[in-house]
C-alpha positions as CSV (number, residue, x, y, z in Angstrom):
1,M,197.8,-33.0,289.1
2,A,199.7,-30.8,286.9
3,D,199.1,-27.0,287.1
4,L,196.5,-25.9,284.6
5,K,195.5,-22.5,283.3
6,I,191.9,-21.5,283.8
7,S,191.5,-21.3,280.1
8,Q,192.4,-25.0,279.9
9,L,189.6,-26.0,282.3
10,T,186.4,-27.5,281.0
11,A,183.5,-25.3,281.8
12,K,180.7,-27.0,283.7
13,G,177.6,-25.8,285.4
14,S,175.9,-22.4,285.1
15,A,177.3,-19.2,283.9
16,I,179.1,-17.1,286.5
17,A,177.1,-14.3,288.2
18,N,178.3,-11.0,289.5
19,T,177.9,-12.1,293.1
20,D,179.9,-15.3,292.7
21,L,183.2,-15.5,294.6
22,L,186.1,-17.5,293.3
23,E,189.1,-18.4,295.4
24,I,192.4,-19.5,294.0
25,S,195.4,-20.8,296.0
26,E,199.0,-20.2,294.8
27,S,202.2,-21.6,296.3
28,D,204.2,-19.1,298.2
29,G,207.4,-21.0,297.4
30,A,208.0,-21.9,301.1
31,G,205.8,-24.8,301.4
32,G,202.6,-22.7,302.0
33,Y,199.9,-21.2,299.9
34,V,198.5,-17.8,299.2
35,T,194.8,-17.5,298.6
36,K,193.4,-15.0,296.1
37,S,189.8,-14.3,295.1
38,V,187.9,-12.7,292.2
39,T,184.2,-12.0,291.9
40,G,181.9,-12.6,289.1
41,A,181.5,-8.8,288.6
42,N,185.3,-8.5,288.2
43,I,185.2,-11.0,285.3
44,I,181.9,-9.9,283.6
45,G,182.6,-6.1,283.9
46,S,185.6,-6.4,281.6
47,K,183.6,-8.2,278.9
48,Q,182.0,-6.5,275.8
49,D,178.2,-6.6,275.7
50,T,176.7,-9.1,273.4
51,L,176.1,-7.4,270.0
52,I,172.5,-7.1,269.0
53,S,171.8,-5.9,265.5
54,G,169.8,-2.6,265.5
55,T,170.4,-2.2,269.2
56,N,174.1,-1.7,269.9
57,I,175.3,-2.1,266.3
58,K,173.6,-0.5,263.3
59,T,172.2,-2.3,260.3
60,I,172.8,-1.3,256.6
61,N,169.7,-1.0,254.5
62,S,167.8,-3.0,257.2
63,T,170.4,-5.9,256.9
64,T,172.4,-6.9,259.9
65,I,176.2,-7.0,259.7
66,L,176.4,-9.8,262.3
67,G,177.4,-13.2,261.1
68,S,179.9,-14.6,258.6
69,G,180.3,-14.0,254.9
70,N,180.4,-10.9,252.7
71,L,177.9,-8.1,252.9
72,V,177.2,-6.6,249.4
73,I,176.3,-2.9,249.2
74,G,174.1,-2.2,246.1
75,G,174.1,1.0,243.8
76,V,171.4,3.5,243.1
77,T,168.1,1.8,242.4
78,S,166.0,4.7,241.2
79,V,166.3,8.5,240.5
80,S,163.4,11.0,240.5
81,A,163.7,14.3,238.6
82,T,162.0,17.7,238.6
83,T,161.3,19.8,235.5
84,P,163.2,20.8,233.5
85,V,165.5,17.9,234.5
86,V,164.6,14.5,233.0
87,A,165.9,11.1,234.4
88,T,165.7,7.7,232.8
89,G,166.9,4.2,233.9
90,T,167.3,2.7,237.4
91,T,170.7,1.7,238.7
92,T,172.4,3.6,235.9
93,P,170.1,6.6,235.2
94,V,170.6,9.1,232.4
95,I,169.9,12.7,233.4
96,S,169.1,15.4,230.8
97,L,167.1,18.7,230.1
98,A,163.5,18.4,229.0
99,S,162.8,18.8,225.3
100,N,160.6,21.8,226.1
101,Y,163.3,23.6,228.1
102,G,162.4,27.3,227.4
103,D,164.4,30.4,226.7
104,T,164.5,31.6,230.2
105,L,165.9,28.3,231.6
106,N,168.0,27.5,228.6
107,P,169.8,30.6,227.4
108,Y,172.4,28.6,225.5
109,A,170.0,26.9,223.1
110,S,169.9,28.1,219.5
111,K,168.1,31.5,219.1
112,T,167.0,33.8,216.4
113,A,169.9,36.0,215.1
114,N,170.4,39.4,216.6
115,N,168.0,38.8,219.4
116,I,168.8,39.6,223.1
117,L,167.4,38.2,226.4
118,A,165.3,41.1,227.7
119,A,162.1,41.9,229.6
120,P,159.1,42.9,227.5
121,N,159.4,46.3,225.8
122,G,158.0,49.1,228.0
123,T,156.7,46.8,230.8
124,A,157.8,44.4,233.4
125,G,157.5,40.7,232.7
126,V,159.2,37.4,232.0
127,P,162.2,38.0,229.8
128,T,162.4,36.4,226.4
129,F,164.8,36.6,223.4
130,R,163.6,39.4,221.2
131,A,165.0,42.1,218.8
132,I,166.5,45.1,220.5
133,V,164.5,48.4,220.4
134,G,165.4,52.0,220.9
135,A,164.0,52.1,224.5
136,D,166.5,49.4,225.4
137,I,169.4,51.9,224.9
138,P,170.0,54.8,227.3
139,T,171.2,58.2,226.1
140,L,174.9,58.1,225.5
141,N,177.0,61.1,226.3
142,Q,180.4,60.5,224.7
143,N,182.6,61.7,221.9
144,T,183.1,59.4,218.9
145,T,185.9,59.5,216.3
146,G,186.7,57.7,213.1
147,T,184.0,55.7,211.4
148,A,182.1,55.6,214.6
149,S,181.2,59.3,214.0
150,N,179.8,58.7,210.5
151,V,176.1,59.4,210.2
152,T,173.6,59.4,207.3
153,G,171.4,62.3,206.4
154,I,171.7,66.0,207.3
155,V,172.9,66.9,210.8
156,A,171.5,70.1,212.3
157,V,173.8,73.0,213.0
158,A,173.0,72.8,216.7
159,N,174.4,69.2,216.7
160,G,177.6,70.2,214.9
161,G,176.4,69.7,211.3
162,T,175.8,72.0,208.4
163,G,172.1,71.8,208.4
164,T,172.1,71.3,204.7
165,A,173.5,68.8,202.2
166,T,175.4,71.6,200.3
167,P,175.9,74.9,202.1
168,S,174.6,77.7,199.9
169,L,177.2,80.5,199.4
170,V,176.2,83.6,197.6
171,A,178.8,85.9,195.9
172,G,178.5,89.6,196.6
173,T,180.0,92.8,195.3
174,N,183.7,92.3,194.5
175,V,183.4,88.7,195.8
176,T,183.6,85.6,193.7
177,I,183.1,81.9,194.6
178,T,184.6,79.1,192.6
179,G,184.6,75.3,192.9
180,T,182.0,73.0,194.4
181,F,181.3,72.1,198.0
182,P,183.3,71.3,200.1
183,N,186.2,72.6,198.0
184,Q,185.3,76.2,197.3
185,T,187.4,79.3,197.0
186,I,186.1,82.7,198.0
187,A,188.1,85.6,196.5
188,A,187.6,89.4,197.0
189,S,188.6,91.7,194.2
190,G,188.2,94.9,196.1
191,G,188.9,96.2,199.6
192,G,187.6,94.5,202.7
193,G,184.4,95.5,204.3
194,G,183.8,97.2,207.6
195,L,185.3,100.4,209.0
196,Q,188.5,100.9,207.1
197,G,189.3,104.6,207.7
198,I,191.2,107.0,205.6
199,Q,194.3,105.3,204.4
200,S,197.8,106.3,203.4
201,L,198.4,104.4,200.1
202,I,201.9,105.5,199.2
203,T,205.2,104.0,200.3
204,L,207.2,106.3,202.5
205,A,210.9,106.9,202.9
206,S,212.3,108.7,205.9
207,G,211.2,112.4,205.9
208,D,208.4,111.8,203.4
209,I,205.0,113.2,204.3
210,T,201.6,111.4,203.9
211,C,198.2,113.0,204.2
212,L,195.4,111.3,206.0
213,Q,193.3,110.9,202.9
214,L,192.3,108.4,200.3
215,G,194.8,108.0,197.5
216,G,197.7,110.3,197.0
217,I,197.8,114.1,197.3
218,G,194.6,115.5,196.0
219,S,192.8,118.8,196.1
220,F,192.1,120.4,199.5
221,T,189.6,122.7,201.0
222,Q,189.3,124.2,204.5
223,T,187.2,123.8,207.6
224,N,186.8,126.2,210.5
225,L,187.4,125.1,214.1
226,V,184.3,125.0,216.3
227,N,184.8,126.2,219.8
228,D,185.1,123.5,222.5
229,R,184.6,120.7,220.0
230,I,186.6,117.5,219.3
231,A,186.2,116.3,215.7
232,L,187.7,112.8,214.8
233,F,187.8,110.6,211.8
234,P,189.2,107.0,211.3
235,Y,192.7,106.4,209.9
236,T,194.1,102.9,208.9
237,P,197.7,102.8,207.7
238,N,198.6,100.2,205.0
239,Q,202.0,99.8,206.5
240,T,203.5,100.2,210.0
241,I,205.2,103.6,210.3
242,T,206.6,105.7,213.2
243,S,206.2,109.5,213.0
244,S,208.7,112.2,213.8
245,S,206.0,114.9,213.7
246,L,202.4,115.7,213.0
247,D,201.3,119.0,211.4
248,V,198.3,121.0,210.4
249,T,198.1,124.1,208.0
250,V,196.3,127.2,209.3
251,N,194.7,129.2,206.4
252,G,192.9,131.9,208.4
253,V,193.5,133.0,211.9
254,A,190.9,134.0,214.5
255,T,191.2,135.8,217.8
256,G,192.0,133.5,220.7
257,S,192.0,130.4,218.5
258,N,194.0,127.3,219.4
259,F,193.8,123.6,218.7
260,R,195.3,120.3,219.8
261,I,196.0,117.2,217.6
262,L,194.4,114.0,219.1
263,I,194.8,110.3,218.5
264,Y,192.4,107.7,220.0
265,S,192.2,103.9,219.8
266,N,189.2,102.2,218.2
267,L,186.7,99.9,220.0
268,N,183.6,98.6,218.1
269,G,183.8,101.3,215.4
270,L,184.0,104.2,217.9
271,P,186.9,106.2,219.5
272,D,188.0,104.7,222.8
273,T,191.2,105.5,224.7
274,K,193.3,108.6,224.1
275,I,196.8,107.6,222.7
276,Y,198.2,111.1,222.1
277,E,197.3,114.8,222.7
278,S,199.6,117.5,221.5
279,A,200.3,120.8,223.2
280,S,198.1,123.7,222.2
281,L,199.0,125.0,218.7
282,D,198.4,128.7,218.0
283,S,195.9,129.6,215.2
284,A,195.2,133.2,216.4
285,I,198.3,135.0,215.2
286,S,199.7,133.6,212.0
287,V,198.9,131.3,209.1
288,G,201.0,128.4,208.0
289,I,202.1,125.0,209.1
290,K,201.7,124.2,212.8
291,T,203.9,121.3,213.9
292,A,203.7,118.9,216.9
293,I,207.0,117.0,217.4
294,T,206.1,113.5,218.4
295,S,207.1,109.9,217.9
296,Q,204.0,107.8,217.3
297,T,203.9,104.3,215.8
298,F,200.9,103.5,213.6
299,T,200.5,99.7,213.0
300,A,199.5,98.5,209.6
301,G,195.8,97.5,209.5
302,T,194.9,99.1,212.8
303,I,192.1,101.7,213.0
304,Y,193.0,104.9,214.7
305,W,190.8,108.0,215.3
306,V,192.6,111.2,214.6
307,G,191.5,114.8,214.6
308,L,191.5,118.1,216.5
309,H,190.2,119.7,219.6
310,G,189.4,123.4,218.7
311,Q,189.0,126.8,220.3
312,N,187.2,129.6,218.4
313,G,187.0,129.7,214.6
314,A,190.3,129.6,212.7
315,A,190.2,128.1,209.2
316,L,192.4,125.0,208.7
317,S,193.2,123.0,205.6
318,A,190.9,120.0,205.2
319,I,190.3,117.0,202.9
320,N,187.5,117.2,200.4
321,A,184.5,115.4,201.8
322,S,184.3,113.3,198.6
323,Q,187.7,111.7,199.5
324,S,186.6,110.9,203.1
325,V,185.1,107.7,204.5
326,S,181.3,107.6,205.2
327,L,180.6,106.7,208.8
328,K,176.9,107.2,209.0
329,I,173.9,107.9,206.7
330,A,170.9,109.7,208.1
331,T,167.7,107.7,207.5
332,S,164.9,110.1,208.4
333,G,164.0,113.7,208.9
334,V,165.4,116.7,206.9
335,S,168.8,115.1,207.0
336,A,167.6,111.8,205.3
337,G,170.3,110.5,203.0
338,L,173.0,112.9,204.4
339,V,176.4,111.3,204.8
340,S,178.4,111.9,208.0
341,N,182.2,111.4,207.9
342,T,183.3,112.8,211.2
343,I,182.3,111.9,214.8
344,F,182.3,114.7,217.4
345,K,182.1,115.5,221.1
346,D,181.6,118.9,222.7
347,V,184.1,119.3,225.5
348,T,185.6,122.5,227.0
349,F,188.9,123.2,225.2
350,G,191.9,122.0,227.2
351,S,192.8,118.4,228.2
352,A,190.7,116.0,226.1
353,P,189.0,113.1,227.9
354,A,191.2,109.9,228.5
355,N,188.2,107.8,227.3
356,F,186.2,109.3,224.5
357,G,182.9,108.0,225.9
358,V,179.5,108.6,224.2
359,P,179.9,110.9,221.2
360,T,177.7,114.0,220.9
361,G,177.0,113.1,217.3
362,F,178.2,112.8,213.7
363,L,179.2,115.6,211.2
364,N,179.2,116.0,207.5
365,I,182.3,118.2,207.0
366,A,185.6,118.2,205.2
367,P,187.9,116.5,207.7
368,Y,190.9,118.4,208.9
369,L,194.1,117.7,206.9
370,I,196.6,116.2,209.3
371,R,200.0,115.2,207.9
372,I,202.4,112.6,209.2
373,T,206.2,112.9,208.7
374,K,207.9,109.5,208.9
375,A,210.9,109.2,211.2
């Protein structure tokens, strides 16, 4: 019998068991045989278990995949939807939004013009599309320019406006107003207001003399020195000048009489800081011009307080009170209506105070005539 493979043998009898022992003889090539054995367990252990649908192999949609032929996998058979989604159809469904899809869930649907999605005005609640109200906008703190700053109506002065549609301007003495708002011209035909002081109104050449008075040289009078008293009046030059000297004329001497020429700066309409103080000039021995050599610059338009600090009662040339500047008018008492043109301070004769301080009071006298010689 020819050699056969096991696979070529016809199976007969019962199936092999794990405990079965099979022996096979094989020629050893030397006239003998070699016996080999295999158990049923050796054979069965290497085999795959029999496939059982739903046990050791899964089914698809409760259909086994065992057997021959083609297994067809079907599509979607039904779709369910939850509001606001709507589904129609079975294996090929159509999914869409419900026709009653509201504002909150459908912000992109057509809405009324100029409405915004917002909570109810002044209270918590479901938002809806509504017109904006003032309470929806916080206070803005920012500058605006250009057309963004345009407003209608009248803006209060406190808010940067005029407080009126057309500011009311009223002309006064020597003041005229021409044109209409906002293009109006205000012109003054006279001198400016406020404390002007006695002015030199003539043009000076070197060596010329100006008197501290209104207008040109006028008529003079005289005023006696008061012991231990500083008497000052305001002076405002109409041009900037530098002096070579200041002088005062003594008309009548007095025993032990002296004086000093003073210049103070101005602060709020009163004498402030001492700018110049001359040495003592004698008014006890001889009459005539008493000169203090000094270079002092007087700036145009600046108010200076000039005058004398006196000792005893010598008589000095003075400007007529009618040509002086009124500083104060008494409003009550026996002096009611009296015009004062000089401010004074009682200080022991000698060095005048560096800061004038609080004045003692005002005087109605003919101011001392002090002349400036231009350098």
